[in-house]
C-alpha positions as CSV (number, residue, x, y, z in Angstrom):
1,M,-2.8,31.5,3.6
2,P,-1.9,27.8,3.9
3,T,1.7,26.9,4.5
4,R,3.4,24.9,1.7
5,P,4.4,21.4,3.0
6,G,8.1,20.9,3.7
7,A,10.4,19.2,1.2
8,R,10.2,15.8,3.0
9,D,6.4,15.8,2.8
10,R,6.4,16.9,-0.9
11,L,8.9,14.1,-1.7
12,V,6.8,11.5,0.0
13,E,3.6,12.8,-1.6
14,A,5.1,12.8,-5.1
15,T,6.4,9.3,-4.6
16,I,3.1,8.0,-3.5
17,T,1.4,9.4,-6.6
18,L,4.1,8.0,-8.9
19,L,4.0,4.6,-7.3
20,R,0.2,4.5,-7.8
21,E,0.6,5.5,-11.5
22,R,3.8,3.6,-12.5
23,G,5.0,1.3,-9.8
24,V,8.5,1.3,-8.2
25,H,10.5,0.6,-11.4
26,G,8.7,3.3,-13.3
27,T,9.3,5.9,-10.6
28,G,12.6,7.7,-11.1
29,V,14.3,10.1,-8.7
30,A,14.4,12.9,-11.3
31,E,10.6,12.6,-11.8
32,V,10.0,12.7,-8.0
33,L,12.2,15.8,-7.7
34,E,10.4,17.5,-10.5
35,R,6.9,16.7,-9.2
36,S,7.8,17.6,-5.6
37,G,9.6,20.8,-6.6
38,T,12.5,19.9,-4.4
39,A,16.3,20.0,-4.9
40,R,18.3,16.7,-5.2
41,G,20.0,17.6,-2.0
42,S,16.7,17.5,-0.1
43,L,16.2,13.9,-1.1
44,Y,19.4,12.7,0.4
45,Q,19.1,15.0,3.4
46,H,15.7,13.4,4.3
47,F,16.3,10.0,2.8
48,P,20.1,9.1,3.1
49,G,19.4,5.7,1.5
50,G,18.0,7.5,-1.6
51,K,15.2,6.0,-3.6
52,A,14.8,2.9,-1.5
53,D,14.4,4.9,1.7
54,L,12.0,7.3,0.0
55,V,9.8,4.5,-1.4
56,A,9.7,2.7,1.9
57,E,8.6,5.8,3.7
58,A,6.0,6.6,1.0
59,T,4.7,3.0,1.3
60,R,4.3,3.4,5.1
61,S,2.7,6.8,4.7
62,A,0.2,5.6,2.1
63,G,-0.7,2.7,4.4
64,R,-1.3,5.0,7.4
65,R,-3.3,7.3,5.2
66,A,-5.6,4.5,3.9
67,A,-6.1,3.1,7.4
68,R,-7.0,6.6,8.8
69,H,-9.4,7.2,6.0
70,V,-11.2,3.9,6.3
71,A,-11.4,4.2,10.1
72,R,-12.7,7.7,9.8
73,T,-15.4,6.8,7.3
74,S,-16.6,3.5,8.9
75,D,-18.6,2.8,12.0
76,G,-16.0,0.5,13.4
77,T,-17.6,-2.8,12.2
78,A,-15.9,-5.1,9.8
79,G,-18.6,-4.7,7.2
80,S,-18.5,-1.0,7.4
81,L,-14.7,-1.0,7.1
82,L,-15.0,-3.1,4.0
83,D,-17.6,-0.8,2.5
84,A,-15.5,2.3,3.3
85,L,-12.4,0.7,1.7
86,V,-14.2,-0.4,-1.5
87,D,-16.0,3.0,-1.8
88,W,-12.7,4.8,-1.5
89,W,-11.1,2.6,-4.2
90,V,-14.1,2.8,-6.5
91,A,-14.0,6.7,-6.2
92,T,-10.2,6.8,-6.7
93,L,-10.2,4.5,-9.7
94,T,-13.0,6.3,-11.5
95,K,-11.7,9.8,-10.6
96,H,-8.3,8.9,-12.2
97,D,-9.7,6.9,-15.1
98,F,-8.2,3.7,-13.6
99,G,-4.7,5.1,-13.8
100,R,-3.8,4.8,-10.2
101,G,-3.5,1.7,-8.1
102,C,-2.3,0.8,-4.7
103,P,1.2,2.1,-3.8
104,V,1.6,-0.6,-1.2
105,A,1.0,-3.3,-3.8
106,A,3.5,-1.6,-6.1
107,A,6.1,-1.6,-3.3
108,A,5.4,-5.3,-2.6
109,L,6.5,-6.1,-6.2
110,D,9.9,-4.4,-5.8
111,E,13.1,-6.4,-5.1
112,T,14.5,-3.9,-2.6
113,G,14.4,-5.3,0.9
114,A,13.4,-2.1,2.6
115,T,10.6,-1.5,0.1
116,T,9.1,-5.0,0.3
117,D,9.5,-5.0,4.1
118,A,7.6,-1.7,4.3
119,A,4.8,-3.2,2.2
120,G,4.7,-6.3,4.3
121,R,4.4,-4.2,7.5
122,V,1.5,-2.2,6.0
123,F,-0.3,-5.4,4.9
124,T,0.2,-6.9,8.3
125,G,-1.1,-3.7,10.0
126,W,-4.2,-3.7,7.8
127,T,-4.7,-7.4,8.5
128,D,-4.3,-6.9,12.3
129,E,-6.7,-4.0,12.3
130,L,-9.4,-6.0,10.5
131,A,-8.7,-9.1,12.6
132,G,-9.3,-7.1,15.7
133,L,-12.8,-6.2,14.5
134,L,-13.5,-9.7,13.2
135,G,-12.2,-11.3,16.4
136,Q,-15.2,-9.9,18.3
137,D,-17.4,-12.6,16.8
138,R,-14.8,-15.3,15.9
139,D,-12.0,-17.4,17.1
140,P,-8.8,-15.2,16.9
141,E,-7.0,-17.5,14.4
142,E,-10.0,-17.6,12.2
143,A,-10.4,-13.8,12.4
144,R,-6.7,-13.4,11.4
145,R,-7.0,-15.8,8.4
146,L,-10.2,-14.1,7.2
147,A,-8.7,-10.6,7.6
148,G,-5.7,-11.7,5.5
149,F,-8.0,-13.1,2.9
150,V,-10.0,-9.8,2.8
151,V,-6.8,-7.8,2.2
152,S,-5.7,-10.2,-0.5
153,A,-9.1,-10.2,-2.2
154,V,-9.4,-6.4,-2.3
155,E,-5.8,-6.0,-3.6
156,G,-6.5,-8.6,-6.3
157,A,-9.8,-6.9,-7.2
158,L,-7.9,-3.6,-7.6
159,L,-5.5,-5.2,-10.1
160,Q,-8.4,-6.6,-12.1
161,C,-10.2,-3.2,-12.0
162,R,-7.2,-1.5,-13.5
163,A,-6.7,-4.1,-16.2
164,L,-10.4,-4.3,-17.1
165,R,-11.0,-0.5,-16.6
166,S,-14.1,-1.4,-14.6
167,T,-15.1,-1.3,-10.9
168,V,-17.1,-4.6,-11.2
169,P,-14.3,-6.8,-9.6
170,L,-14.3,-4.6,-6.5
171,E,-18.1,-4.5,-6.3
172,D,-18.1,-8.3,-6.7
173,A,-15.5,-8.6,-4.0
174,R,-17.6,-6.4,-1.7
175,V,-20.6,-8.7,-2.1
176,V,-18.8,-11.9,-1.4
177,L,-16.6,-10.5,1.4
178,R,-19.5,-8.7,3.1
179,G,-21.1,-12.1,3.5
180,L,-18.0,-13.5,5.0
181,V,-17.2,-10.7,7.4
182,S,-20.7,-10.0,8.7
183,P,-21.7,-11.9,11.8
184,S,-24.2,-14.7,11.1
């Protein structure tokens, strides 16, 4: 029989889900506790800074999870990584009827320093990872700019997908970005 995750992991998981559904401001501590099935004391035991610490850790955790998934499902080329990312988001959006977005983007919109810093580090990590792949065929500075643009374009397409309740913006982004990241 599988072991139930510990309180810390359940708190982080519930927070990621709520961030994806409602953003930082729409995610309340009481709701996190209810969804995670943990006691209030567990929150402050694992996250002494309260909600800000929890949201920052959930943001970092979501970023690591996305990076692992994309790396695991791509062949290590920039084009394949882009396809894996878009495929993952298309599946996620349609599975949840466009009701879940990117928790990292949600954290970036918060005014709490720890939360926005965590989002910034995740975006930087994603950009660095992609720049490393793109740098095999390009000048390193050009690769970094292109990688940052890809991350920005995908995040923007996600917002449009949720607002339009359609995956067309992501599919369009894939076509345009694929042409930019694939070696000539």
